N, C-alpha and C positions, 0 to 999 in steps of 0.2 A: 152437589155444588155446583154453581153456574159457572160455565168456563166457556170463554169466547173462543170458538173452535174455527172459525171462519178467517182465518189468517193468511194475508198475501205478501208479507214481508219476509225478511231474513232474522232469523233467531240466533244473537250472537251475545255471548255473555248473559247479562240481565236484561238485553235490550232487544225490542222489535225494531228493524230497520228497514229503509226503502232499497238499500243497496246502490253499488255505483253503476251498475252496468244497462239501466232503463228497465223495461217491461217486457215480459213475454205474455203471449195469449194462452189461455186455458181454454179448452177446446171440449165439448161434448160429445165422445165418439157414438154416441146413439143419434144423433142429428147433424154432426157436424159444426155445430154453433158456438161462437164464440161465448161464454159463460163467465168470464172473469180475466183475471191475469195474475203474474207473480213477478218477483222480483229476479232480475238477470243479474246474479252475483257474480263476479270476477275475481282475480289473483287477489286483489286487494281484501276484497271480503273474506277470501279462504284465509288469507294471512291474518285477518281482525280475529277470526273464529278459531283459528289454531292458536293465536297467543289467549284468546277468551280460555280455551281449553287448558292450555298449561298455566295459568293462573288458577284455575279452578283445583288443578292438582297440586298447586302448591298453597291454596288456601282452605276453605271449607271442606269442598269434596275430597279432597286428598287426606285431611285429617279425621274423616270418619272413620270406624270401624267395620269391619265385615257385617256383623248383625246390623248396625245402623242403615247400611246402603240396603241390606234386604229389607227393613221395615219401610224405607221409602219407596223401594220397587212394590212391595205389597200394596202401599197407600195408592201409587201409579197405578196398578192392577185393579184397584177398587174403582178407580175414575173411569178407566177404561169401561169397565163393566156397566158403570151409571150412565155413560154417553154412549152406549153400546149402538144404540138405532142412529144416533146423528152421525157415529163414525161410520156405520155401513152404508149411509147415504151419502155421504162424501165419496166413500171409496167406489160405491157403484156407480155414481155420477161422472166421475174422474177417469174410473180405467173403462166403464163401459160393461161391466161384469153383471149378471143377473143379481138381483138384491138377496137373495138366500146365500149364494155365493160371498157376496160381501160379508153378511151377519157370520158366514162361518170363518171368515179371515178375520174379524174382530175378535170373536170367541178364540182364535187361537193366539192372537196377541195376548188377550188376558190369561190366557192359561201358560204363556213363556214367561209374562210377570210373576205368576204365582211358582212357577218351576223355579227360576232363577232368583226371585226372592228368598225361596226356601234354602237353596244351594248356595249362596253369597259365603256364608260363613261354614260351609262343609268342605273346603278344598283345603286338603291338608297335605302336608309335607310328610317325609319319612326320616328315619333314623338308619343309616348305613352301618353297618359291621366294618370297622378299618383297622388299622394298625394299634399296637397297645399304646397307650396314653392319648389316644383321638377320641373325640366325640364329632362325629359329621353328620349333621344333617341338612334336608333339603326345605326350600319354601317357595312358594309361587308368588310372584309378585307382577301386578299390571305391567303391562309394556309402558304405559304412559298415554299420549294423544293417540286416540285410534282414529283413522280414517274410514268411512262406510259409503260407497258409492251404490245406491240401492236402484233396482231396475224397476219397470214401469207395470209389470204384469201382477205383482203381489207386494206393494208395498209395506202394508202393515205386517204381512207374516215375517217379510225379510228383515224389517226393522225388529220384530221380536227377537227372530233368532240369531241377529247380529249386534246390532245396537244393545239391546237388552242384556244378553249376554256378556259383553264388554263392560257395561256398567257395573254389572253385579261383580265383576272381577276388580272395581276400583279405577278402570279407564276413565277419561274424559273424551267423549265423542265430538266429530264433527262428521254431518250427515250430507251427503250430495244426493238429494233424490234426482230420478229421471225427471227432464223437463216434461216430459208427457205424463206425468203423473205423480205432482208434489203436494197436493193439498193435505192428504192424510199423515203426511210427514210433519207437516207443519201442525197440524191439528194435534199430534202427538206431543210435539214439543210444547204447545200449550198446556196440554195436561201434565208433563213433567214439572213444569212450572208451577201450576196449581198443586200438585203433589208436594212441592218442598224441596225437591232437588235443587242444590246451589247454584246460582247463575255460572254458566261455563261449563256445566256437567254435561249438558246436551246442547249442541249448536247444529242449526239447520240452516245450509245455504243453498237456495235455489239458483238454477241457471243451467246454461247449456253444457254437453259434455266436454265439447271442446274447449271451453273457456274455464268455468269452474271445475269442472270435473279433472281436466288435466292439470289445473294448478294444486288440486288436493294430493293427486295422485304422485306429482312429483315435488310435493313440499318438504322441504326438509327439518320441518319441525313435528312431522308425525314420525310414530314410533313403529307402528303397524298398519295393514291398509286390507279391508275386505271390500271384493268387487264381485258381483253378480251379474253377469250380462253375457256378451257373446264374443265368441273365441278372439276374432280379431281386436274387440277393444281391448279384451282382456289382455293379449299379448302387449299393446301397448301400455296399458296400467302396470303391468309388472315391470316393463321395462324402465319407464318411470319412477316407479318406488326403487329398483334395484340400484338405480344411478346412486341413492342417498343409503343403500344398504339397508334397507325397511322390508321385512318380512311380509308377503302378501298370503291372503285365503282367496282362492278363486273357485268360483262355482260358473260353470260355462255352457251349460246346458246338456242335451244330451239326445238320445235316439233310442229311447228304450225300449227294450222288445217284452213280448208276453208270448210266453213258451206254452201251448196249449197239447196235451198228450190224449191220445185217445182215451184214458182211462180217468180222464178230469171229471169233475162234478160241472158239467156245462150249465144247469141252472144257477149255480152260484157263479160260474165264472161272465156268462154272457152279459149281465148288466155292469159288472165292473170292468170289462173289456172295455165297453162303449163310455163309459162315465171317465176312465183313465185316459182315453183319446181325446175328449171333446171338451173336458173342462176347461172353465175360463176360456171358451173359444179354441182350444187347443194352444193358446198362448202359455204353456207350463213347461218348465224345463225338464220335468219329469214326465211330461205325457207319453203315454205308452202307445205310439201310433204304429208301431211295428207289431202285428199279431200274426205269430207263426203258430201254424195248427199242423199236427202230425195228419197224415193222408187218410187215416181211417175216418177221422171225422171232419175233414176239412169243408166239403160240401155242405155239411150241416151247420155248422159253425158259419159257414161264409153266407149261407142263407139266413139264418138268424141275426148274423149283424146287419146283413142288408135290411131287412125287414126295420130295425130299429133303428138305423141310419135314415132311411127314407121317412120316417116319423119325427124327425128331428126338427126344431122349429128357432131360428133366430130372430132376436127382437130385441127393442130397448131392455136398458138396465130396470127400469122400473117395471116393466111387462113380467119380469122373473121366469121367463123361458129357459128351454134348454141351454141356450148360449145366448151371449150378447154380441156386439158390433166387437171387431178388432180394434185395436188403439188407435190408429191412424189410418190415412188415406195410403202412405208409405207403405205402411205392414201389409194393407188390404192388396195392394199392386204387388207384392211380392209372393204373398199366398197363390191370388190368382196366376201367376206366371208358373207356380209349380203346378197347378191344377191342371190348366192349359197342356202342360207337357204330359201329364198323367193322360188326360184325354186323348193325347197323339198318340201315346205310347203304350197303353194300359187297358184294363177293361175295367170301366167304371160301373159297378154294379149298385149304385144306389147314392140318391142325394136327396140330401133334406131340403127344406124351404125356408125362404125370409118370410116373416109374417107380413100380411098384405097392409097391415098400418104402419109397418116400421119407413121411418123416414129416408125419403132417398138419399140425404146427405148423409146419413149414418153410413160406417164403414162395414158391412154385412158382407160374410161369406157364408154360403148354406155349407153345413158338413155334408162330406163326400166319401166314399168308401171305394178303394181300388181294389182288384184281385190278381193274382199272377205276376207279381212283381219280383222281378229278379234281385240279385244281391247287389249287383253293379250299377243298378239304376238310381239317378239321383234321388228319388223320392224315397227310395230305402236308405241311403247315406246320409241326406242332409236334414238337419233339422228344420223345419218347415214352419213352426209357431203360428200354426192357423190349424182349423178344424178338417183336416185330411189324415185318415186311417189308411192303412193297406194290410192285405192279408196276404201271405206266403206259406206256401206248403213244405214239409220236411217228411222225410220217410222214417229217420230213426234218431234215438239221443243224439248221435255221433253229428247227424247232419244240422240238428236244432241248434247244437252248440256252437257248431261253425257258424250259422247264419246269425247267431245272438250275437256272438262276438266280431261281425263282420265290418263293423263301422269304427272309427277311431273313436267313438265316445263310449264312456262307460260309467254313467250314471245310476240306474236304477234298472231292474228286472223283476219281470214276474214269471212265476213258475206255477203251473195247473196240472196236478199229478197226483193218485193216491198212492204213487210207489215210494216208499220211507227211502229206500236204498237211491234211488233215483233224485230224489229230494236233495239227500246230502251230496249226492256227486255233483249235481249242478250247481247247486249254492256254492260250492268250493271251486268250481271251474268257471261260471259265470263273470266274466270281467265288467264288474258293476261295482259301486259303493254300496249298493244296498240290494239285497234279495228277499222279495215277498213270495213266500210259498203259500198258494190257495188263497191269497189276499193281495192287495196292492194299496199302499198308502197308511195302514195299519190306523186308520180314524186321525191321521195328522202327524201322529209320532212325535209331539215335542222332545221327548226324551229320548229318542232315536238318533244316534250321530248321522248326519248327512252329508253327501259331499261325492266327488267323483273321482277316477282314474282317468288317464289318456288326455284327451281332448276336452273332457268334462271339468278338467281342474285338478286341485288339491289342495287339502287341509280340510279340517270338518267344522260344521256347525251344527247345532242342536245338541241337546244331552249334555252330559258334563264334559263331553270331549270340546265343546265349545269354549267352556271356562279355561281349559288347558290352553288352547289356541290362543285366547285372549290374554296369556300370562307368559312370564318368562320364569324358565326354572332355576333358583340360584342354590348353587351348593356351599354350605359352611363348615369348614373342617376347622376344628379346636383342639390346639394341640394342649395339654395339660402339663405345664411347667412343674 
């Protein structure tokens, strides 16, 4: 099925609209050039989108059974697979990530649709033993209108784990993608239309965070909000939603550690350590940028990582190199400030390079590796969101755990050891929403609940837990007269 994916308007109800707030430029991070524009939606557009979502719940979308919703999502998944290469090109160009990473993101979206299409009619209630003369059961019902504020680093993947899960539960969604990367969200809306989802089930309002995003977060007509982004913005979003008594799922990033013990299988660990740190140019909430290494293998691991980092190359998305550019000049400046501080305070042991044919207007930062980073240093504590990794030595398990838990974040942790007892102890004691033992990322893990503790946020996405989060539990107590 041929579908027009290059949309630049707002998707509200059954219409594509121009928006009330003018236009915003679309920039290619690989060269800094303007390649188009998108609508600058405002509070009026958000209000219209929320109204369209409510009408869909009261109309065709709300009348569908869970089985019928699942079939529509399965059809949408087929369209995503059919248009996979076009979607990957849109994502790579808009975000700047290497093409193979964009292709992996599209494959992940298709898998989310497959998973949630199959799960839509399998969210069950329970019967609760109670007093004589009573039958009590529970049922899960959609919240209603859900808002989704999507970041720029993985638009398609986060649409999959957030928007698709909400749709599977029967919610109607209003999506506000990041102004830096909105094109794939608009393409998703076009595919949802082609798949036959009723008008208003999926609404997309592009625009600035301080206008469209703030309007969505504080709108009294939404029933639940999902936000992925920075901690300071997440606090504002939660406060705005809280004024209306609206629940929020927050995923606010991390400073994820990898713990490498003397008995680790280093041949298996080393390539994973590098990939986990620099994937998507380090612009990954679960980027494992803190590599904690036991003293007995520290020098060997540091030297091997340095060799690998020195060989990394940054370049344009279409060149499909190790990493692409950062999303914007603003993000590049932020990362370069951290690197400059590291050069002053720490030992830089390796630096990759930028491809010679990369455009001078692109937002490139060469990958860097520091060693000897103390726990109180900003590079150890702060989420950099760039291709920056650090190595810190530890003596024993107790120190490894203390270092791993020494930041305010708690999203993901990786553990490399053959000791089964140690694996179980640390899996219990690491302060993180996910712990991977002798692996990291588990192949995308669509089925695996994902979310953090502490400054990494609260609530869970992915897996069946996302369906529970996008629903409300109702208890029904029936007294037999």
